C-alpha positions as CSV (number, residue, x, y, z in Angstrom):
1,M,-0.3,0.1,0.1
2,K,2.7,2.3,1.0
3,K,4.5,1.6,-2.4
4,Y,0.9,2.8,-4.3
5,I,1.1,5.9,-2.9
6,A,4.3,6.5,-3.4
7,S,4.4,5.9,-6.4
8,L,1.0,7.8,-7.1
9,C,3.0,11.2,-5.2
10,A,5.5,10.3,-7.4
11,V,3.2,11.1,-10.6
12,G,1.9,13.9,-8.9
13,M,5.1,15.9,-9.3
14,L,6.3,14.6,-12.5
15,L,2.6,16.0,-13.5
16,M,3.2,19.5,-11.5
17,C,6.7,19.5,-13.4
18,F,5.4,19.4,-16.7
19,S,2.2,21.5,-16.2
20,G,5.1,24.4,-14.6
21,C,7.1,24.2,-17.8
22,A,3.8,24.6,-19.8
23,L,2.9,27.9,-18.1
24,D,6.6,28.8,-18.2
25,L,7.4,28.5,-21.9
26,S,3.6,29.9,-22.5
27,G,4.5,33.2,-20.4
28,N,0.7,33.2,-18.7
29,V,0.5,33.3,-15.3
30,S,-2.9,31.5,-13.5
31,D,-4.7,34.4,-13.1
32,G,-4.7,35.2,-17.3
33,S,-2.3,38.4,-17.0
34,F,0.5,38.4,-19.1
35,T,3.8,38.6,-17.9
36,T,6.8,40.9,-19.4
37,A,7.9,37.9,-21.7
38,S,4.6,38.3,-23.2
39,R,4.3,41.7,-24.8
40,G,6.4,40.3,-28.0
41,N,5.1,40.6,-31.7
42,E,2.9,37.7,-31.4
43,N,-0.2,39.7,-29.2
44,L,-0.4,42.6,-31.5
45,S,-2.7,41.1,-33.2
46,A,-5.0,40.6,-30.9
47,V,-6.2,44.1,-29.9
48,E,-9.0,42.8,-27.5
49,S,-6.6,40.7,-25.2
50,Q,-4.2,43.9,-25.1
51,K,-7.3,45.3,-23.2
52,D,-6.4,42.8,-20.2
53,M,-2.8,43.8,-20.3
54,P,-1.8,45.5,-16.4
55,K,-0.8,49.1,-16.9
56,Q,2.3,47.9,-15.1
57,S,3.7,45.4,-17.3
58,Y,4.6,48.6,-19.0
59,E,7.5,51.7,-18.5
60,E,5.8,54.6,-18.3
61,K,7.6,56.2,-20.9
62,L,5.2,59.1,-22.8
63,F,5.4,59.4,-26.5
64,Y,3.3,62.5,-28.4
65,V,2.2,62.2,-31.9
66,T,3.8,65.1,-34.0
67,G,4.3,66.4,-37.2
68,T,1.0,66.1,-39.1
69,S,-2.9,67.7,-39.0
70,E,-3.8,64.3,-40.1
71,Q,-4.3,61.1,-38.6
72,I,-1.4,58.6,-38.4
73,A,-2.1,54.4,-38.3
74,I,-1.5,52.3,-35.7
75,R,-0.4,49.1,-37.3
76,E,0.0,45.4,-36.4
77,T,3.4,45.5,-37.7
78,D,6.3,47.5,-38.4
79,E,5.5,48.1,-41.6
80,D,4.2,50.7,-43.7
81,N,1.4,48.7,-45.3
82,A,0.8,46.6,-41.8
83,K,-3.2,46.4,-41.0
84,S,-4.7,49.3,-39.3
85,L,-5.7,48.8,-35.8
86,G,-6.4,52.6,-35.1
87,Q,-5.8,55.8,-35.2
88,L,-4.2,58.5,-33.6
89,S,-4.3,62.5,-33.7
90,L,-2.0,65.3,-33.2
91,G,-0.7,65.1,-29.8
92,D,-2.3,62.1,-28.6
93,E,-0.4,60.5,-25.7
94,V,0.9,56.5,-26.1
95,I,3.0,54.6,-23.9
96,L,6.4,53.0,-24.9
97,V,5.9,49.4,-25.2
98,S,9.7,48.9,-27.2
99,A,12.1,50.7,-29.4
100,D,13.7,47.6,-31.8
101,S,12.1,48.0,-35.2
102,V,14.1,50.7,-36.7
103,S,11.6,52.4,-38.3
104,Y,8.7,52.2,-35.4
105,Y,8.0,52.6,-32.5
106,C,5.7,49.5,-30.4
107,V,3.1,51.7,-28.3
108,L,0.4,51.5,-26.1
109,Q,-3.0,54.0,-26.6
110,E,-3.8,54.1,-23.1
111,S,-7.6,55.4,-23.6
112,T,-8.0,52.3,-26.4
113,G,-6.3,49.4,-25.1
114,I,-4.6,49.2,-28.8
115,Q,-1.0,47.8,-29.0
116,G,0.7,48.3,-32.6
117,Y,3.4,49.8,-34.2
118,V,4.1,54.0,-35.2
119,K,6.3,55.1,-37.3
120,K,9.2,57.2,-34.8
121,A,9.5,60.1,-37.2
122,Y,5.6,61.6,-35.8
123,L,6.4,60.8,-32.1
124,T,8.0,62.9,-30.0
125,D,9.2,62.5,-25.6
126,E,8.6,66.3,-25.7
127,K,5.1,67.6,-25.4
128,S,6.0,70.8,-26.0
129,A,8.0,69.7,-29.1
130,V,5.0,69.3,-30.6
131,C,4.1,70.6,-34.2
132,K,1.6,70.2,-37.4
133,G,4.8,69.6,-39.3
134,E,5.4,73.2,-41.0
135,T,7.1,73.6,-44.5
136,C,10.6,75.6,-43.6
137,Y,13.6,76.5,-45.9
138,T,17.4,76.6,-44.5
139,S,18.6,80.1,-45.1
140,K,22.0,79.7,-45.9
141,K,24.2,76.5,-46.1
142,T,23.6,74.4,-43.4
143,S,23.8,70.9,-42.5
144,L,21.4,67.9,-41.7
145,F,22.6,65.6,-38.3
146,D,21.9,62.6,-36.7
147,T,20.7,63.8,-33.3
148,K,20.7,67.5,-31.4
149,D,23.0,66.6,-29.3
150,S,26.9,68.1,-29.6
151,D,28.6,65.1,-30.4
152,H,26.1,64.3,-33.5
153,N,27.6,63.2,-36.9
154,E,26.4,64.8,-40.3
155,I,24.1,63.5,-42.7
156,Q,24.4,65.8,-45.3
157,T,25.0,69.0,-46.6
158,L,22.0,71.7,-47.0
159,S,22.2,74.6,-50.0
160,T,20.0,77.3,-49.1
161,G,16.5,77.2,-49.8
162,T,16.3,73.6,-49.3
163,A,13.0,72.7,-48.0
164,V,12.2,70.8,-45.0
165,T,9.4,69.7,-43.3
166,V,10.2,70.3,-39.6
167,L,8.0,67.3,-37.6
168,A,9.3,68.2,-33.8
169,K,10.2,71.6,-32.6
170,T,12.7,69.8,-29.9
171,S,14.2,71.9,-27.4
172,G,17.8,73.3,-27.7
173,D,18.9,74.5,-31.1
174,Y,17.9,71.4,-33.1
175,W,14.4,70.5,-34.7
176,F,13.6,67.6,-36.0
177,V,12.9,67.5,-40.0
178,N,12.4,65.6,-43.0
179,L,13.7,66.3,-46.3
180,N,10.8,67.5,-48.7
181,N,9.7,64.3,-51.0
182,S,12.2,62.0,-49.2
183,K,12.6,59.2,-46.1
184,T,15.6,61.6,-44.8
185,Y,15.0,62.8,-41.6
186,G,17.4,64.7,-39.2
187,Y,18.2,67.7,-37.0
188,V,18.6,71.1,-38.2
189,K,19.7,74.2,-36.5
190,C,16.4,76.2,-36.4
191,M,18.0,79.8,-36.6
192,D,19.0,78.0,-39.9
193,L,15.5,78.1,-40.8
194,T,12.9,80.6,-42.0
195,T,9.1,80.0,-43.0
196,S,9.9,82.0,-46.3
197,K,11.7,80.9,-49.7
198,P,14.9,82.8,-50.1
199,S,14.8,84.5,-53.6
200,S,18.2,84.9,-55.8
201,S,17.8,88.1,-56.0
202,S,17.0,89.5,-52.5
203,K,20.6,87.7,-52.1
204,T,22.4,89.5,-54.6
205,S,20.6,92.9,-53.6
206,S,21.3,92.0,-50.0
207,S,25.2,91.5,-50.9
208,T,25.5,94.8,-53.1
209,S,24.1,97.1,-50.7
210,S,26.4,96.0,-48.2
211,K,29.4,96.2,-50.2
212,N,28.6,99.5,-51.3
213,N,27.5,100.7,-47.3
214,Q,24.1,102.0,-48.3
215,L,21.9,99.6,-46.4
216,Y,18.8,100.9,-45.1
217,T,18.6,102.2,-41.3
218,G,15.5,103.7,-39.4
219,Y,11.9,103.1,-39.2
220,S,9.8,100.7,-40.7
221,N,6.7,98.7,-41.0
222,T,8.2,96.2,-43.2
223,A,9.7,93.9,-41.1
224,P,12.1,91.1,-43.1
225,T,10.9,88.5,-44.7
226,N,14.5,86.6,-44.9
227,Y,16.5,86.8,-41.1
228,T,18.1,84.7,-37.9
229,L,16.6,84.8,-35.3
230,Y,18.9,86.3,-32.5
231,Y,18.6,87.5,-28.8
232,A,19.8,90.6,-26.8
233,K,22.2,90.3,-24.3
234,V,24.1,92.1,-22.1
235,N,25.2,92.2,-18.2
236,T,24.4,95.8,-17.9
237,G,22.6,98.6,-19.6
238,Y,21.5,98.4,-23.1
239,L,22.2,97.1,-26.5
240,A,22.1,100.2,-28.8
241,I,20.6,99.4,-32.5
242,R,22.6,102.1,-34.7
243,S,22.5,103.9,-38.1
244,A,26.3,102.9,-38.3
245,K,28.9,100.2,-37.8
246,A,31.0,102.3,-35.0
247,F,30.5,102.6,-31.4
248,D,29.2,106.7,-31.4
249,S,26.2,108.2,-28.5
250,R,25.3,110.0,-31.9
251,N,24.4,107.3,-33.7
252,E,22.2,105.1,-32.0
253,L,18.4,104.4,-32.7
254,A,17.3,102.7,-30.3
255,K,17.8,101.0,-27.3
256,M,17.2,96.8,-26.9
257,Y,17.8,95.2,-23.1
258,T,18.7,91.1,-22.4
259,G,16.1,88.9,-24.1
260,D,14.9,91.5,-27.1
261,K,14.3,89.4,-30.0
262,V,16.6,90.9,-32.9
263,Y,16.0,89.7,-36.9
264,V,20.0,89.8,-38.3
265,I,19.6,90.2,-42.1
266,D,23.4,90.3,-42.8
267,T,26.5,89.1,-41.1
268,S,28.9,90.3,-43.6
269,T,29.7,94.2,-42.2
270,G,32.0,93.2,-39.9
271,A,31.9,93.4,-35.8
272,Y,28.5,95.1,-36.7
273,W,25.7,92.8,-38.0
274,Y,23.3,94.5,-39.9
275,C,19.7,93.8,-38.5
276,Y,15.9,94.6,-37.7
277,S,14.4,95.2,-33.7
278,P,11.2,94.3,-33.8
279,V,10.6,95.5,-30.5
280,H,11.1,99.7,-32.0
281,G,10.7,98.7,-36.1
282,I,14.1,100.0,-36.7
283,Y,16.6,98.6,-39.0
284,G,19.9,99.4,-38.0
285,Y,23.7,97.9,-36.7
286,V,24.2,96.2,-33.9
287,N,27.3,94.9,-32.3
288,S,27.5,91.0,-32.7
289,D,29.4,90.0,-29.5
290,N,26.1,90.8,-27.8
291,L,23.7,88.6,-29.6
292,V,23.1,84.9,-29.2
293,S,21.3,82.5,-30.8
294,T,19.7,80.7,-27.8
295,Y,17.3,82.8,-25.2
296,P,19.7,84.1,-22.7
297,G,18.2,83.6,-18.8
298,I,18.7,84.3,-15.6
299,N,17.2,80.9,-14.1
300,T,15.4,77.9,-14.6
301,S,12.5,79.5,-12.0
302,Y,10.4,81.2,-15.2
303,T,8.8,81.1,-18.3
304,V,9.2,83.9,-21.2
305,W,6.5,85.6,-22.5
306,T,5.9,88.3,-25.1
307,V,4.3,91.9,-24.5
308,S,1.2,92.5,-27.3
309,V,-0.5,95.7,-27.3
310,S,-2.6,97.3,-30.6
311,S,-1.3,100.4,-29.6
312,G,0.0,102.2,-27.0
313,Y,1.7,99.9,-24.4
314,L,1.1,97.9,-21.7
315,A,1.6,99.6,-17.9
316,L,3.9,97.8,-15.2
317,R,2.2,98.7,-12.1
318,S,2.9,98.3,-8.7
319,S,-0.4,96.5,-7.8
320,A,-2.4,93.9,-8.9
321,A,-5.2,96.5,-9.6
322,R,-6.1,98.5,-12.8
323,A,-3.5,101.1,-14.2
324,N,-3.8,104.2,-12.4
325,D,-2.1,107.5,-11.8
326,T,-0.1,106.0,-8.5
327,N,0.5,102.1,-9.8
328,V,2.4,102.7,-13.2
329,I,5.4,102.3,-12.5
330,G,6.8,101.3,-16.3
331,K,5.8,101.3,-20.0
332,L,6.2,97.3,-22.0
333,Y,5.8,98.1,-25.7
334,T,4.9,95.2,-28.5
335,G,7.4,93.0,-28.8
336,N,9.3,93.3,-25.0
337,V,9.6,90.0,-22.5
338,V,8.9,89.5,-19.2
339,Y,10.0,86.4,-16.7
340,V,6.7,85.0,-15.4
341,Y,8.0,83.4,-11.9
342,S,6.3,80.0,-11.0
343,Y,3.8,79.8,-7.8
344,S,6.0,80.1,-5.5
345,Y,7.8,82.8,-6.3
346,A,4.7,85.2,-6.9
347,N,1.6,85.9,-6.3
348,F,-1.4,85.3,-9.4
349,T,-4.9,86.5,-9.8
350,D,-7.2,85.4,-12.4
351,T,-6.0,88.8,-14.3
352,Y,-2.6,89.8,-13.1
353,W,0.5,88.3,-12.9
354,Y,3.6,89.2,-11.0
355,V,6.3,89.3,-13.5
356,Y,9.5,90.8,-14.1
357,S,10.9,92.9,-16.9
358,P,14.5,92.6,-18.3
359,S,14.3,96.3,-20.3
360,L,13.5,98.2,-17.7
361,D,14.9,96.0,-14.8
362,M,12.1,96.3,-12.3
363,W,9.4,93.8,-10.9
364,G,5.6,94.4,-11.2
365,Y,2.2,93.3,-12.5
366,V,0.7,93.4,-15.6
367,D,-2.3,92.5,-17.0
368,S,-2.0,88.9,-18.2
369,N,-4.9,89.3,-21.6
370,Y,-1.7,91.0,-23.2
371,I,1.5,88.7,-22.7
372,Y,1.5,85.3,-24.7
373,S,3.9,82.5,-24.3
């Protein structure tokens, strides 16, 4: 009898071992959920089963749809003609599942439970980089790089006027683009891009006038269409835009302060570049030593906003109230910037925000309806 019982126990143990192997190979656990090993391509076609997949089995790395105003497909496999499982729109959020494919990310759309493949070119991990896919042109000879990092490699050289589609306005100096009508993607210095196609005639005219020292200076309601965006940066005081290429108090046309935008038109004019100040509506010369290509900040606890008024000025006030004879401490004009600090640094009301004005070097309140980010 004891031998019979022992034999039954041995058979039972063997069955348990085989059962355990079967469970391990399938990737299923006893409660019917999925292990990490079950998140491969074999599950992509079963949309119904994906809805039961536990969220904690994913690394919460978020991506956002960018680069198009049209809907893009979530596909069953990483092939352009694969079956569509669902659609994504601009700005939609997905969770990264796998980045093993060359041109696609495997992602989960949490709102629908759909898991599938989306082209990498139309996803960004920076929410602030999302854009519709704007056509731009290179304003000068520049390079297309493989990454936006400083140790990037050049993919190819782009000549002046090359058309690109901006797919993501990534942080830093470089934007992610697609060379129009090609499968080539990469990063281009954003300050080398313009929304207006450069014309050969305007280039020739600018070059010729520069050599003859006959560039127009003074006020104008018409801003240039071809330029490179720079910012004024001074340690103290102001940066002058001048009517001549020399330091002289008599040739000052206007004063610019740290953070003011400067449209650089011609850099062949020596130490003083030929520019346009959108703040003042003036063409003239600016000392290039005080121009930088990225916005100059003073710390990381603020966001930059720009003043926009249809006429007159925006009052900087000493109190969060309507402007009056006693609380106006400064005047801000269209194009001026203000630093809006975090809530831990300032008090806010629905209308009046406490800001710092670099052009006035003053703190105060402004009507938030007249500033934009």
